[in-house]
N, CA, C, O and the ligand as a Tripos MOL2 file, in Angstrom:
@<TRIPOS>MOLECULE
protein
  253   251    64     0     0
PROTEIN
NO_CHARGES

@<TRIPOS>ATOM
      1 N          11.4850    4.9940    4.5230 N.3       1 MET1
      2 CA         10.0580    4.9780    4.1490 C.3       1 MET1
      3 C          10.0680    4.8250    2.5710 C.2       1 MET1
      4 O          11.0140    5.2110    1.8840 O.2       1 MET1
      5 N           8.7990    4.1590    2.0020 N.am      2 PHE2
      6 CA          8.8390    3.9710    0.7710 C.3       2 PHE2
      7 C           7.6000    4.8440    0.0490 C.2       2 PHE2
      8 O           6.7160    5.3800    0.7180 O.2       2 PHE2
      9 N           7.6520    4.8940   -1.1090 N.am      3 SER3
     10 CA          6.6090    5.7180   -1.9820 C.3       3 SER3
     11 C           5.3070    4.6990   -2.2310 C.2       3 SER3
     12 O           5.3890    3.5060   -2.5230 O.2       3 SER3
     13 N           4.2800    5.3500   -2.0710 N.am      4 CYS4
     14 CA          3.0150    4.6880   -2.5310 C.3       4 CYS4
     15 C           3.2170    4.1950   -4.0100 C.2       4 CYS4
     16 O           3.6180    4.9420   -4.9020 O.2       4 CYS4
     17 N           2.8940    2.8310   -4.1940 N.am      5 PRO5
     18 CA          2.8710    2.4340   -5.5770 C.3       5 PRO5
     19 C           1.9020    3.0120   -6.4370 C.2       5 PRO5
     20 O           2.0800    3.1030   -7.6510 O.2       5 PRO5
     21 N           0.8800    3.4060   -5.8470 N.am      6 ASN6
     22 CA         -0.3840    3.9130   -6.6440 C.3       6 ASN6
     23 C          -0.2210    5.3220   -7.1640 C.2       6 ASN6
     24 O          -0.5090    5.5980   -8.3290 O.2       6 ASN6
     25 N           0.2660    6.2650   -6.2600 N.am      7 CYS7
     26 CA          0.2390    7.6820   -6.4790 C.3       7 CYS7
     27 C           1.7820    8.1410   -6.1730 C.2       7 CYS7
     28 O           2.0440    9.3070   -6.4670 O.2       7 CYS7
     29 N           2.7470    7.4040   -5.6550 N.am      8 GLN8
     30 CA          4.1270    7.9990   -5.6320 C.3       8 GLN8
     31 C           4.2530    8.7990   -4.4970 C.2       8 GLN8
     32 O           5.3780    9.2230   -4.2320 O.2       8 GLN8
     33 N           3.3270    9.0820   -3.7870 N.am      9 SER9
     34 CA          3.2480    9.8930   -2.6280 C.3       9 SER9
     35 C           4.1420    9.2990   -1.4770 C.2       9 SER9
     36 O           4.1130    8.0850   -1.2740 O.2       9 SER9
     37 N           4.9220   10.1170   -0.7330 N.am     10 LYS10
     38 CA          5.4740    9.6410    0.3900 C.3      10 LYS10
     39 C           4.7840    9.9520    1.7150 C.2      10 LYS10
     40 O           5.3150    9.8010    2.8150 O.2      10 LYS10
     41 N           3.5890   10.3860    1.5070 N.am     11 ASP11
     42 CA          2.7870   10.7670    2.6840 C.3      11 ASP11
     43 C           2.0250    9.4270    3.1980 C.2      11 ASP11
     44 O           0.8050    9.2730    3.1580 O.2      11 ASP11
     45 N           2.9360    8.5200    3.6710 N.am     12 ILE12
     46 CA          2.5960    7.2810    4.3160 C.3      12 ILE12
     47 C           2.3710    7.2910    5.7100 C.2      12 ILE12
     48 O           3.2410    7.9010    6.3330 O.2      12 ILE12
     49 N           1.4200    6.7740    6.4190 N.am     13 GLY13
     50 CA          1.3140    6.7960    7.8130 C.3      13 GLY13
     51 C           1.3720    5.2610    8.1730 C.2      13 GLY13
     52 O           0.7770    4.4310    7.4850 O.2      13 GLY13
     53 N           2.0680    4.9440    9.2110 N.am     14 LYS14
     54 CA          2.0570    3.7390    9.8570 C.3      14 LYS14
     55 C           0.8080    3.4290   10.6850 C.2      14 LYS14
     56 O           0.4110    4.2120   11.5480 O.2      14 LYS14
     57 N           0.2180    2.3120   10.4180 N.am     15 ILE15
     58 CA         -1.0690    2.0370   11.2450 C.3      15 ILE15
     59 C          -1.0830    0.6280   11.9380 C.2      15 ILE15
     60 O          -2.0680    0.2570   12.5760 O.2      15 ILE15
     61 N           0.1070   -0.1870   11.7840 N.am     16 GLY16
     62 CA          0.1480   -1.3300   12.3410 C.3      16 GLY16
     63 C           1.6120   -1.8410   12.0050 C.2      16 GLY16
     64 O           2.4740   -1.2010   11.4020 O.2      16 GLY16
     65 N           1.7220   -3.2010   12.5490 N.am     17 ILE17
     66 CA          2.9430   -3.9410   12.2900 C.3      17 ILE17
     67 C           2.9440   -4.2870   10.7340 C.2      17 ILE17
     68 O           2.0770   -5.0230   10.2630 O.2      17 ILE17
     69 N           3.9210   -3.7440    9.9820 N.am     18 ASN18
     70 CA          3.8290   -4.0390    8.6010 C.3      18 ASN18
     71 C           2.6010   -3.3430    7.8730 C.2      18 ASN18
     72 O           2.3480   -3.7760    6.7480 O.2      18 ASN18
     73 N           1.9060   -2.4500    8.3060 N.am     19 GLN19
     74 CA          0.6830   -1.9110    7.7370 C.3      19 GLN19
     75 C           0.8120   -0.4580    7.6540 C.2      19 GLN19
     76 O           1.2040    0.1490    8.6510 O.2      19 GLN19
     77 N           0.5050    0.2150    6.4950 N.am     20 TYR20
     78 CA          0.6250    1.5340    6.3590 C.3      20 TYR20
     79 C          -0.6240    2.0200    5.5260 C.2      20 TYR20
     80 O          -1.4170    1.3050    4.9130 O.2      20 TYR20
     81 N          -0.6230    3.3890    5.6380 N.am     21 TYR21
     82 CA         -1.7830    3.9010    5.0350 C.3      21 TYR21
     83 C          -1.3430    5.2350    4.2410 C.2      21 TYR21
     84 O          -0.7160    6.1670    4.7440 O.2      21 TYR21
     85 N          -1.8070    5.1510    2.8550 N.am     22 CYS22
     86 CA         -1.4040    6.3010    2.0070 C.3      22 CYS22
     87 C          -2.5640    7.3860    2.1520 C.2      22 CYS22
     88 O          -3.7210    7.1890    1.7820 O.2      22 CYS22
     89 N          -2.0610    8.6460    2.7860 N.am     23 TRP23
     90 CA         -2.9620    9.7050    2.9200 C.3      23 TRP23
     91 C          -3.2600   10.4290    1.7450 C.2      23 TRP23
     92 O          -4.1250   11.3040    1.7300 O.2      23 TRP23
     93 N          -2.5450   10.0880    0.6960 N.am     24 ASN24
     94 CA         -2.9080   10.7920   -0.5880 C.3      24 ASN24
     95 C          -4.0390   10.1600   -1.5370 C.2      24 ASN24
     96 O          -4.8020   10.8360   -2.2280 O.2      24 ASN24
     97 N          -4.0290    8.9260   -1.4740 N.am     25 CYS25
     98 CA         -5.0360    8.1770   -2.3470 C.3      25 CYS25
     99 C          -5.8270    7.2240   -1.4850 C.2      25 CYS25
    100 O          -6.6640    6.4610   -1.9680 O.2      25 CYS25
    101 N          -5.5310    7.2860   -0.1420 N.am     26 PHE26
    102 CA         -6.3830    6.4910    0.7890 C.3      26 PHE26
    103 C          -6.3900    5.0210    0.5320 C.2      26 PHE26
    104 O          -7.4510    4.4060    0.6300 O.2      26 PHE26
    105 N          -5.2580    4.4010    0.2040 N.am     27 ILE27
    106 CA         -5.2190    2.9960    0.0800 C.3      27 ILE27
    107 C          -4.3010    2.3610    1.3660 C.2      27 ILE27
    108 O          -3.4440    3.0290    1.9440 O.2      27 ILE27
    109 N          -4.5600    1.2580    1.6350 N.am     28 GLU28
    110 CA         -3.8710    0.4730    2.7160 C.3      28 GLU28
    111 C          -2.7510   -0.1520    2.1890 C.2      28 GLU28
    112 O          -2.9290   -0.6940    1.0980 O.2      28 GLU28
    113 N          -1.5840   -0.2220    2.7050 N.am     29 LEU29
    114 CA         -0.4770   -0.9470    2.1900 C.3      29 LEU29
    115 C           0.1490   -1.8800    3.2710 C.2      29 LEU29
    116 O           0.4490   -1.4860    4.3980 O.2      29 LEU29
    117 N           0.3030   -3.0510    2.8550 N.am     30 THR30
    118 CA          0.8780   -4.1520    3.8150 C.3      30 THR30
    119 C           2.2690   -4.6930    3.1190 C.2      30 THR30
    120 O           2.3780   -5.1000    1.9630 O.2      30 THR30
    121 N           3.1970   -4.6030    4.0110 N.am     31 VAL31
    122 CA          4.4860   -5.0530    3.6170 C.3      31 VAL31
    123 C           4.7840   -6.4990    4.1120 C.2      31 VAL31
    124 O           4.7530   -6.7420    5.3180 O.2      31 VAL31
    125 N           5.0760   -7.4770    3.1780 N.am     32 SER32
    126 CA          5.2200   -8.7810    3.6190 C.3      32 SER32
    127 C           6.4790   -9.2360    2.6980 C.2      32 SER32
    128 O           6.4620   -9.0490    1.4810 O.2      32 SER32
    129 N           7.4740   -9.7910    3.3080 N.am     33 GLN33
    130 CA          8.7290  -10.3680    2.5570 C.3      33 GLN33
    131 C           8.9910   -9.6080    1.3830 C.2      33 GLN33
    132 O           9.0010  -10.0310    0.2280 O.2      33 GLN33
    133 N           9.2350   -8.2630    1.8430 N.am     34 GLY34
    134 CA          9.8100   -7.2970    0.7170 C.3      34 GLY34
    135 C           8.8730   -6.8940   -0.2930 C.2      34 GLY34
    136 O           9.2740   -6.1420   -1.1810 O.2      34 GLY34
    137 N           7.6500   -7.2970   -0.2820 N.am     35 ILE35
    138 CA          6.6320   -6.7340   -1.2650 C.3      35 ILE35
    139 C           5.5900   -6.0890   -0.7050 C.2      35 ILE35
    140 O           5.0260   -6.6100    0.2570 O.2      35 ILE35
    141 N           5.1980   -4.9530   -1.1690 N.am     36 ILE36
    142 CA          4.1470   -4.2560   -0.7990 C.3      36 ILE36
    143 C           2.7140   -4.6850   -1.3770 C.2      36 ILE36
    144 O           2.5290   -4.7050   -2.5940 O.2      36 ILE36
    145 N           1.7980   -4.9950   -0.5480 N.am     37 SER37
    146 CA          0.4680   -5.3550   -1.0320 C.3      37 SER37
    147 C          -0.4300   -4.1000   -0.9190 C.2      37 SER37
    148 O          -0.3240   -3.3360    0.0400 O.2      37 SER37
    149 N          -1.2380   -3.9230   -1.8340 N.am     38 THR38
    150 CA         -2.1610   -2.7150   -1.6840 C.3      38 THR38
    151 C          -3.6730   -3.0980   -1.6740 C.2      38 THR38
    152 O          -4.1600   -3.9840   -2.3760 O.2      38 THR38
    153 N          -4.2960   -2.3830   -0.8620 N.am     39 HIS39
    154 CA         -5.7030   -2.6880   -0.6110 C.3      39 HIS39
    155 C          -6.6810   -1.4740   -0.4890 C.2      39 HIS39
    156 O          -6.3870   -0.5650    0.2870 O.2      39 HIS39
    157 N          -7.5910   -1.4340   -1.0710 N.am     40 GLN40
    158 CA         -8.5970   -0.4300   -1.0170 C.3      40 GLN40
    159 C          -9.6490   -0.7230   -0.0060 C.2      40 GLN40
    160 O         -10.1420   -1.8480    0.0750 O.2      40 GLN40
    161 N         -10.0290    0.3330    0.8240 N.am     41 VAL41
    162 CA        -10.9320   -0.0280    1.7860 C.3      41 VAL41
    163 C         -12.2350    0.6470    1.1790 C.2      41 VAL41
    164 O         -12.3960    1.8420    0.9320 O.2      41 VAL41
    165 N         -13.1540   -0.4330    0.9920 N.am     42 GLU42
    166 CA        -14.4420   -0.0240    0.4260 C.3      42 GLU42
    167 C         -15.4290    0.6690    1.4230 C.2      42 GLU42
    168 O         -15.2380    0.7150    2.6380 O.2      42 GLU42
    169 N         -16.4500    1.1770    0.8040 N.am     43 GLU43
    170 CA        -17.3050    1.9880    1.6060 C.3      43 GLU43
    171 C         -18.0240    1.2040    2.8060 C.2      43 GLU43
    172 O         -18.3640    1.7830    3.8380 O.2      43 GLU43
    173 N         -18.2080   -0.0460    2.5990 N.am     44 ASP44
    174 CA        -18.6680   -1.0220    3.5650 C.3      44 ASP44
    175 C         -17.6430   -1.5450    4.6340 C.2      44 ASP44
    176 O         -17.8620   -2.3560    5.5340 O.2      44 ASP44
    177 N         -16.6230   -0.9770    4.3660 N.am     45 GLY45
    178 CA        -15.3470   -1.4200    5.4070 C.3      45 GLY45
    179 C         -14.5800   -2.6670    4.9670 C.2      45 GLY45
    180 O         -13.6310   -3.0270    5.6640 O.2      45 GLY45
    181 N         -14.9030   -3.3470    3.8880 N.am     46 SER46
    182 CA        -14.1350   -4.5390    3.4780 C.3      46 SER46
    183 C         -12.9090   -3.9740    2.5550 C.2      46 SER46
    184 O         -12.8830   -2.8430    2.0680 O.2      46 SER46
    185 N         -12.0330   -4.8410    2.4250 N.am     47 LEU47
    186 CA        -10.7280   -4.6440    1.7130 C.3      47 LEU47
    187 C         -10.8260   -5.3180    0.3960 C.2      47 LEU47
    188 O         -11.2790   -6.4580    0.2960 O.2      47 LEU47
    189 N         -10.3770   -4.5790   -0.6840 N.am     48 SER48
    190 CA        -10.2790   -5.3280   -1.9460 C.3      48 SER48
    191 C          -8.8800   -4.9980   -2.3240 C.2      48 SER48
    192 O          -8.3360   -3.9240   -2.0680 O.2      48 SER48
    193 N          -8.2510   -6.1530   -3.0490 N.am     49 SER49
    194 CA         -6.7720   -6.0470   -3.2110 C.3      49 SER49
    195 C          -6.6070   -5.2720   -4.5150 C.2      49 SER49
    196 O          -7.4320   -5.4640   -5.4090 O.2      49 SER49
    197 N          -5.6750   -4.4720   -4.6810 N.am     50 LEU50
    198 CA         -5.2850   -3.6860   -5.8250 C.3      50 LEU50
    199 C          -4.0790   -4.2230   -6.3930 C.2      50 LEU50
    200 O          -3.5430   -3.5750   -7.2920 O.2      50 LEU50
    201 N          -3.5380   -5.3640   -5.9900 N.am     51 ASP51
    202 CA         -2.3370   -6.0590   -6.4910 C.3      51 ASP51
    203 C          -2.1850   -6.0770   -7.9040 C.2      51 ASP51
    204 O          -1.1060   -5.8270   -8.4410 O.2      51 ASP51
    205 N          -3.3320   -6.3920   -8.5940 N.am     52 ASP52
    206 CA         -3.2890   -6.8870   -9.9560 C.3      52 ASP52
    207 C          -2.8950   -5.7050  -10.8500 C.2      52 ASP52
    208 O          -2.5230   -5.8690  -12.0130 O.2      52 ASP52
    209 N          -2.9990   -4.4310  -10.2190 N.am     53 LEU53
    210 CA         -2.8220   -3.2580  -10.8060 C.3      53 LEU53
    211 C          -1.3420   -2.9390  -11.0790 C.2      53 LEU53
    212 O          -0.9950   -2.1420  -11.9520 O.2      53 LEU53
    213 N          -0.4180   -3.6650  -10.2150 N.am     54 PHE54
    214 CA          0.8190   -3.0980  -10.0850 C.3      54 PHE54
    215 C           1.8400   -4.3370  -10.4780 C.2      54 PHE54
    216 O           1.4830   -5.4920  -10.2450 O.2      54 PHE54
    217 N           2.9520   -4.0960  -11.0030 N.am     55 ASP55
    218 CA          3.8910   -5.0060  -11.3370 C.3      55 ASP55
    219 C           4.4880   -5.3040   -9.9490 C.2      55 ASP55
    220 O           4.3280   -4.5220   -9.0120 O.2      55 ASP55
    221 N           5.1750   -6.4480   -9.8390 N.am     56 GLU56
    222 CA          5.9360   -6.8090   -8.6850 C.3      56 GLU56
    223 C           7.0600   -5.9310   -8.4020 C.2      56 GLU56
    224 O           7.4130   -5.6940   -7.2470 O.2      56 GLU56
    225 N           7.7090   -5.3770   -9.5690 N.am     57 ASP57
    226 CA          8.8620   -4.4690   -9.5860 C.3      57 ASP57
    227 C           8.4110   -3.3000   -8.7950 C.2      57 ASP57
    228 O           9.1180   -2.7840   -7.9300 O.2      57 ASP57
    229 N           7.1330   -2.8620   -9.1280 N.am     58 VAL58
    230 CA          6.7600   -1.5810   -8.4730 C.3      58 VAL58
    231 C           6.5890   -1.6860   -7.0060 C.2      58 VAL58
    232 O           6.9190   -0.8100   -6.2060 O.2      58 VAL58
    233 N           6.0190   -2.8870   -6.7000 N.am     59 ARG59
    234 CA          5.6450   -3.1480   -5.2630 C.3      59 ARG59
    235 C           6.8330   -3.6160   -4.3920 C.2      59 ARG59
    236 O           6.6810   -3.8510   -3.1930 O.2      59 ARG59
    237 N           8.0910   -3.7530   -5.0620 N.am     60 ARG60
    238 CA          9.1510   -4.2140   -4.2440 C.3      60 ARG60
    239 C           9.5390   -3.0920   -3.1370 C.2      60 ARG60
    240 O           9.7780   -1.9210   -3.4340 O.2      60 ARG60
    241 N           9.5650   -3.5730   -1.9250 N.am     61 TYR61
    242 CA          9.9090   -2.5990   -0.8820 C.3      61 TYR61
    243 C          11.3450   -2.2990   -0.7230 C.2      61 TYR61
    244 O          12.1810   -3.1040   -0.3130 O.2      61 TYR61
    245 N          11.5940   -0.9350   -1.1220 N.am     62 ILE62
    246 CA         13.0580   -0.5560   -1.1090 C.3      62 ILE62
    247 C          13.3760    0.1200    0.1450 C.2      62 ILE62
    248 O          12.7390    1.1260    0.4600 O.2      62 ILE62
    249 N          14.3020   -0.3420    0.8890 N.am     63 LEU63
    250 CA         14.4350    0.5240    2.1230 C.3      63 LEU63
    251 C          15.3620    1.4640    2.0040 C.2      63 LEU63
    252 O          15.5760    2.2410    2.9340 O.2      63 LEU63
    253 ZN         -1.0690    6.6090   -2.5980 Zn       64 ZN64
@<TRIPOS>BOND
     1     1     2 1
     2     2     3 1
     3     3     4 2
     4     3     5 am
     5     5     6 1
     6     6     7 1
     7     7     8 2
     8     7     9 am
     9     9    10 1
    10    10    11 1
    11    11    12 2
    12    11    13 am
    13    13    14 1
    14    14    15 1
    15    15    16 2
    16    15    17 am
    17    17    18 1
    18    18    19 1
    19    19    20 2
    20    19    21 am
    21    21    22 1
    22    22    23 1
    23    23    24 2
    24    23    25 am
    25    25    26 1
    26    26    27 1
    27    27    28 2
    28    27    29 am
    29    29    30 1
    30    30    31 1
    31    31    32 2
    32    31    33 am
    33    33    34 1
    34    34    35 1
    35    35    36 2
    36    35    37 am
    37    37    38 1
    38    38    39 1
    39    39    40 2
    40    39    41 am
    41    41    42 1
    42    42    43 1
    43    43    44 2
    44    43    45 am
    45    45    46 1
    46    46    47 1
    47    47    48 2
    48    47    49 am
    49    49    50 1
    50    50    51 1
    51    51    52 2
    52    51    53 am
    53    53    54 1
    54    54    55 1
    55    55    56 2
    56    55    57 am
    57    57    58 1
    58    58    59 1
    59    59    60 2
    60    59    61 am
    61    61    62 1
    62    62    63 1
    63    63    64 2
    64    63    65 am
    65    65    66 1
    66    66    67 1
    67    67    68 2
    68    67    69 am
    69    69    70 1
    70    70    71 1
    71    71    72 2
    72    71    73 am
    73    73    74 1
    74    74    75 1
    75    75    76 2
    76    75    77 am
    77    77    78 1
    78    78    79 1
    79    79    80 2
    80    79    81 am
    81    81    82 1
    82    82    83 1
    83    83    84 2
    84    83    85 am
    85    85    86 1
    86    86    87 1
    87    87    88 2
    88    87    89 am
    89    89    90 1
    90    90    91 1
    91    91    92 2
    92    91    93 am
    93    93    94 1
    94    94    95 1
    95    95    96 2
    96    95    97 am
    97    97    98 1
    98    98    99 1
    99    99   100 2
   100    99   101 am
   101   101   102 1
   102   102   103 1
   103   103   104 2
   104   103   105 am
   105   105   106 1
   106   106   107 1
   107   107   108 2
   108   107   109 am
   109   109   110 1
   110   110   111 1
   111   111   112 2
   112   111   113 am
   113   113   114 1
   114   114   115 1
   115   115   116 2
   116   115   117 am
   117   117   118 1
   118   118   119 1
   119   119   120 2
   120   119   121 am
   121   121   122 1
   122   122   123 1
   123   123   124 2
   124   123   125 am
   125   125   126 1
   126   126   127 1
   127   127   128 2
   128   127   129 am
   129   129   130 1
   130   130   131 1
   131   131   132 2
   132   131   133 am
   133   133   134 1
   134   134   135 1
   135   135   136 2
   136   135   137 am
   137   137   138 1
   138   138   139 1
   139   139   140 2
   140   139   141 am
   141   141   142 1
   142   142   143 1
   143   143   144 2
   144   143   145 am
   145   145   146 1
   146   146   147 1
   147   147   148 2
   148   147   149 am
   149   149   150 1
   150   150   151 1
   151   151   152 2
   152   151   153 am
   153   153   154 1
   154   154   155 1
   155   155   156 2
   156   155   157 am
   157   157   158 1
   158   158   159 1
   159   159   160 2
   160   159   161 am
   161   161   162 1
   162   162   163 1
   163   163   164 2
   164   163   165 am
   165   165   166 1
   166   166   167 1
   167   167   168 2
   168   167   169 am
   169   169   170 1
   170   170   171 1
   171   171   172 2
   172   171   173 am
   173   173   174 1
   174   174   175 1
   175   175   176 2
   176   175   177 am
   177   177   178 1
   178   178   179 1
   179   179   180 2
   180   179   181 am
   181   181   182 1
   182   182   183 1
   183   183   184 2
   184   183   185 am
   185   185   186 1
   186   186   187 1
   187   187   188 2
   188   187   189 am
   189   189   190 1
   190   190   191 1
   191   191   192 2
   192   191   193 am
   193   193   194 1
   194   194   195 1
   195   195   196 2
   196   195   197 am
   197   197   198 1
   198   198   199 1
   199   199   200 2
   200   199   201 am
   201   201   202 1
   202   202   203 1
   203   203   204 2
   204   203   205 am
   205   205   206 1
   206   206   207 1
   207   207   208 2
   208   207   209 am
   209   209   210 1
   210   210   211 1
   211   211   212 2
   212   211   213 am
   213   213   214 1
   214   214   215 1
   215   215   216 2
   216   215   217 am
   217   217   218 1
   218   218   219 1
   219   219   220 2
   220   219   221 am
   221   221   222 1
   222   222   223 1
   223   223   224 2
   224   223   225 am
   225   225   226 1
   226   226   227 1
   227   227   228 2
   228   227   229 am
   229   229   230 1
   230   230   231 1
   231   231   232 2
   232   231   233 am
   233   233   234 1
   234   234   235 1
   235   235   236 2
   236   235   237 am
   237   237   238 1
   238   238   239 1
   239   239   240 2
   240   239   241 am
   241   241   242 1
   242   242   243 1
   243   243   244 2
   244   243   245 am
   245   245   246 1
   246   246   247 1
   247   247   248 2
   248   247   249 am
   249   249   250 1
   250   250   251 1
   251   251   252 2
@<TRIPOS>SUBSTRUCTURE
     1 MET1         2 RESIDUE 1 A MET
     2 PHE2         6 RESIDUE 1 A PHE
     3 SER3        10 RESIDUE 1 A SER
     4 CYS4        14 RESIDUE 1 A CYS
     5 PRO5        18 RESIDUE 1 A PRO
     6 ASN6        22 RESIDUE 1 A ASN
     7 CYS7        26 RESIDUE 1 A CYS
     8 GLN8        30 RESIDUE 1 A GLN
     9 SER9        34 RESIDUE 1 A SER
    10 LYS10       38 RESIDUE 1 A LYS
    11 ASP11       42 RESIDUE 1 A ASP
    12 ILE12       46 RESIDUE 1 A ILE
    13 GLY13       50 RESIDUE 1 A GLY
    14 LYS14       54 RESIDUE 1 A LYS
    15 ILE15       58 RESIDUE 1 A ILE
    16 GLY16       62 RESIDUE 1 A GLY
    17 ILE17       66 RESIDUE 1 A ILE
    18 ASN18       70 RESIDUE 1 A ASN
    19 GLN19       74 RESIDUE 1 A GLN
    20 TYR20       78 RESIDUE 1 A TYR
    21 TYR21       82 RESIDUE 1 A TYR
    22 CYS22       86 RESIDUE 1 A CYS
    23 TRP23       90 RESIDUE 1 A TRP
    24 ASN24       94 RESIDUE 1 A ASN
    25 CYS25       98 RESIDUE 1 A CYS
    26 PHE26      102 RESIDUE 1 A PHE
    27 ILE27      106 RESIDUE 1 A ILE
    28 GLU28      110 RESIDUE 1 A GLU
    29 LEU29      114 RESIDUE 1 A LEU
    30 THR30      118 RESIDUE 1 A THR
    31 VAL31      122 RESIDUE 1 A VAL
    32 SER32      126 RESIDUE 1 A SER
    33 GLN33      130 RESIDUE 1 A GLN
    34 GLY34      134 RESIDUE 1 A GLY
    35 ILE35      138 RESIDUE 1 A ILE
    36 ILE36      142 RESIDUE 1 A ILE
    37 SER37      146 RESIDUE 1 A SER
    38 THR38      150 RESIDUE 1 A THR
    39 HIS39      154 RESIDUE 1 A HIS
    40 GLN40      158 RESIDUE 1 A GLN
    41 VAL41      162 RESIDUE 1 A VAL
    42 GLU42      166 RESIDUE 1 A GLU
    43 GLU43      170 RESIDUE 1 A GLU
    44 ASP44      174 RESIDUE 1 A ASP
    45 GLY45      178 RESIDUE 1 A GLY
    46 SER46      182 RESIDUE 1 A SER
    47 LEU47      186 RESIDUE 1 A LEU
    48 SER48      190 RESIDUE 1 A SER
    49 SER49      194 RESIDUE 1 A SER
    50 LEU50      198 RESIDUE 1 A LEU
    51 ASP51      202 RESIDUE 1 A ASP
    52 ASP52      206 RESIDUE 1 A ASP
    53 LEU53      210 RESIDUE 1 A LEU
    54 PHE54      214 RESIDUE 1 A PHE
    55 ASP55      218 RESIDUE 1 A ASP
    56 GLU56      222 RESIDUE 1 A GLU
    57 ASP57      226 RESIDUE 1 A ASP
    58 VAL58      230 RESIDUE 1 A VAL
    59 ARG59      234 RESIDUE 1 A ARG
    60 ARG60      238 RESIDUE 1 A ARG
    61 TYR61      242 RESIDUE 1 A TYR
    62 ILE62      246 RESIDUE 1 A ILE
    63 LEU63      250 RESIDUE 1 A LEU
    64 ZN64       253 GROUP 0 **** ****
């Protein structure tokens, strides 16, 4: 399991294939080709990317 790139919490729940959810800061994490993509769920249910906030080094999925 990896840490949330946003809050470093390890309180990550699996919600689908390569899809995870951080229960600490409530963002969705998608793992693709070794990189974690981060999305925030907006009030209307749409997803907005948070990837611009993080360097790729931070988002690299370390097994
Ligand atoms: Zn988090």
